[in-house]
C-alpha positions as CSV (number, residue, x, y, z in Angstrom):
1,M,-81.0,105.4,-73.0
2,A,-84.3,103.7,-71.9
3,E,-82.4,102.4,-68.3
4,E,-82.8,106.7,-67.6
5,Q,-86.0,107.1,-69.2
6,T,-87.3,104.5,-67.0
7,L,-85.6,106.0,-63.6
8,N,-86.8,109.5,-64.4
9,A,-90.5,107.7,-65.0
10,V,-89.2,106.0,-60.9
11,E,-88.1,108.9,-59.6
12,L,-91.2,111.1,-61.2
13,A,-93.7,109.1,-59.7
14,T,-92.2,108.5,-56.6
15,E,-91.9,112.5,-55.9
16,L,-95.4,112.8,-57.4
17,T,-96.6,110.2,-54.7
18,I,-95.2,111.3,-52.1
19,A,-96.1,115.6,-53.0
20,W,-99.8,113.6,-53.2
21,L,-99.3,111.9,-49.7
22,G,-98.2,115.2,-48.4
23,N,-101.6,116.6,-48.9
24,Q,-103.4,116.9,-45.8
25,N,-106.6,116.9,-47.5
26,N,-105.6,113.6,-49.3
27,R,-106.6,110.8,-46.7
28,V,-105.0,107.0,-47.8
29,H,-104.7,103.4,-45.8
30,A,-101.4,102.9,-46.1
31,D,-102.3,99.8,-47.4
32,D,-103.1,101.8,-50.7
33,V,-100.1,103.2,-51.3
34,P,-98.3,100.9,-53.2
35,Q,-100.6,100.5,-56.0
36,F,-101.0,104.1,-56.3
37,L,-97.6,104.5,-56.8
38,R,-97.9,101.8,-59.4
39,T,-100.4,103.6,-61.3
40,M,-98.6,106.6,-61.0
41,H,-95.7,105.4,-62.6
42,A,-97.5,103.1,-65.6
43,T,-99.6,107.1,-65.8
44,V,-95.8,108.8,-66.1
45,T,-94.4,106.1,-68.4
46,E,-97.4,105.7,-70.6
47,L,-97.5,110.1,-71.2
48,S,-93.2,109.1,-72.1
49,G,-94.2,107.4,-74.3
50,A,-92.9,104.2,-73.3
51,S,-94.6,101.0,-72.9
52,S,-95.5,99.9,-69.3
53,T,-95.3,96.3,-69.6
54,A,-94.1,95.4,-66.2
55,P,-96.7,97.7,-64.3
56,E,-99.2,95.7,-66.3
57,Q,-97.8,92.3,-65.4
58,A,-98.2,93.2,-62.1
59,E,-102.0,94.0,-61.8
60,E,-102.8,91.1,-64.1
61,A,-100.9,89.2,-61.3
62,A,-103.1,90.5,-58.6
63,P,-106.3,89.3,-58.2
64,T,-109.0,90.9,-58.5
65,E,-110.0,92.2,-54.2
66,E,-113.6,90.5,-53.2
67,F,-115.0,92.9,-51.0
68,T,-117.6,91.7,-48.6
69,P,-120.3,94.2,-47.1
70,A,-120.5,94.3,-43.2
71,V,-124.4,94.3,-43.5
72,T,-126.9,93.3,-45.8
73,A,-128.1,96.3,-48.1
74,R,-131.5,95.1,-46.6
75,K,-129.9,95.5,-43.5
76,S,-128.1,99.1,-44.2
77,L,-131.8,100.2,-44.8
78,A,-133.9,99.2,-42.1
79,S,-134.0,102.5,-40.5
80,K,-135.3,106.5,-41.6
81,D,-132.9,108.1,-39.6
82,H,-129.7,106.2,-41.1
83,I,-127.9,104.4,-43.6
84,I,-125.6,101.7,-42.5
85,S,-122.2,101.5,-44.4
86,M,-121.6,98.5,-45.9
87,I,-117.8,99.4,-45.4
88,D,-117.5,99.0,-41.7
89,G,-120.8,98.4,-40.6
90,K,-121.6,101.6,-38.8
91,P,-124.4,104.8,-38.8
92,Y,-124.5,107.8,-41.2
93,K,-127.0,110.1,-41.9
94,T,-125.1,111.0,-45.1
95,L,-122.7,108.5,-47.2
96,K,-120.4,110.9,-49.6
97,R,-118.0,112.3,-46.7
98,H,-117.7,108.5,-45.3
99,L,-117.5,107.7,-48.9
100,S,-114.5,110.1,-50.2
101,R,-112.6,109.1,-47.1
102,H,-112.2,106.0,-48.0
103,G,-111.3,107.5,-52.1
104,L,-115.0,106.2,-53.3
105,T,-117.2,107.9,-55.1
106,P,-121.2,106.7,-54.8
107,A,-121.6,105.2,-58.1
108,E,-118.3,103.1,-57.3
109,Y,-119.6,102.0,-53.9
110,R,-122.8,101.1,-55.7
111,Q,-121.0,98.9,-58.5
112,R,-118.5,97.3,-55.1
113,Y,-121.6,95.7,-53.5
114,G,-123.8,95.4,-55.7
115,L,-126.1,97.9,-55.4
116,K,-129.2,99.3,-57.9
117,P,-128.6,102.9,-59.0
118,D,-131.0,104.0,-57.0
119,Y,-129.8,103.4,-53.6
120,P,-130.1,106.1,-51.0
121,M,-126.8,108.3,-50.6
122,V,-128.4,110.1,-47.5
123,S,-131.1,109.1,-44.6
124,E,-134.7,109.8,-44.6
125,T,-135.1,111.5,-42.4
126,Y,-132.2,113.6,-42.9
127,S,-133.1,114.4,-46.4
128,Q,-136.7,115.3,-45.3
129,A,-135.7,117.9,-42.8
130,R,-133.7,119.4,-45.4
131,R,-136.3,119.7,-47.3
132,D,-138.1,120.8,-45.1
133,M,-135.7,124.2,-44.1
134,A,-135.1,125.2,-47.6
135,K,-139.6,125.5,-48.1
136,K,-139.3,127.6,-44.9
137,I,-136.3,130.2,-46.1
138,G,-138.2,129.8,-49.5
139,L,-135.8,127.8,-51.6
140,G,-136.7,127.8,-55.3
141,Q,-139.6,130.0,-55.0
142,K,-138.1,132.7,-56.8
143,G,-138.8,132.1,-60.3
144,R,-142.8,131.4,-59.5
145,A,-142.9,134.6,-57.8
146,A,-141.0,137.1,-60.8
147,K,-144.1,135.2,-62.8
148,A,-146.6,136.1,-60.3
149,G,-145.8,139.1,-59.8
150,G,-145.9,140.4,-63.7
151,G,-142.0,141.7,-64.0
152,R,-140.9,143.0,-60.4
153,G,-138.5,145.7,-60.7
154,R,-140.3,147.6,-63.3
155,S,-142.4,151.0,-61.8
156,K,-145.3,151.8,-63.5
157,A,-143.4,154.6,-65.4
158,Q,-141.0,152.5,-67.1
159,A,-144.0,150.4,-68.0
């Protein structure tokens, strides 16, 4: 019975991994697939109620990866026009899409490279341009205009 459950967990984890990799929106390096499969198997096994000792031992045996940044934190923020990625050393106006392609969130990126929580994900120039455009089209002004207008939308007869 335990062998049947293990086999089903392996098959299910494999099917889920194939389905996940088949989605064109998920971009994964080939090196990350075995770890994803192990994680999927551990999750399926855990959810089925059986203990997953083999994947845990495999994870313990694997050393934690040390990531060396392509540039220093100071150099990555040297220009106001772009932020240099510590993953590949290339300049970007915003890092969010770049990080998602590498399967990272901004918090994970900051943790991986030992950055402060306030490390920016958008270049200063790009942020200023977005701010100016928002002000130009009047974003954020609706609340102020309504208060200044004294209840816009009501006619004098209703008042």
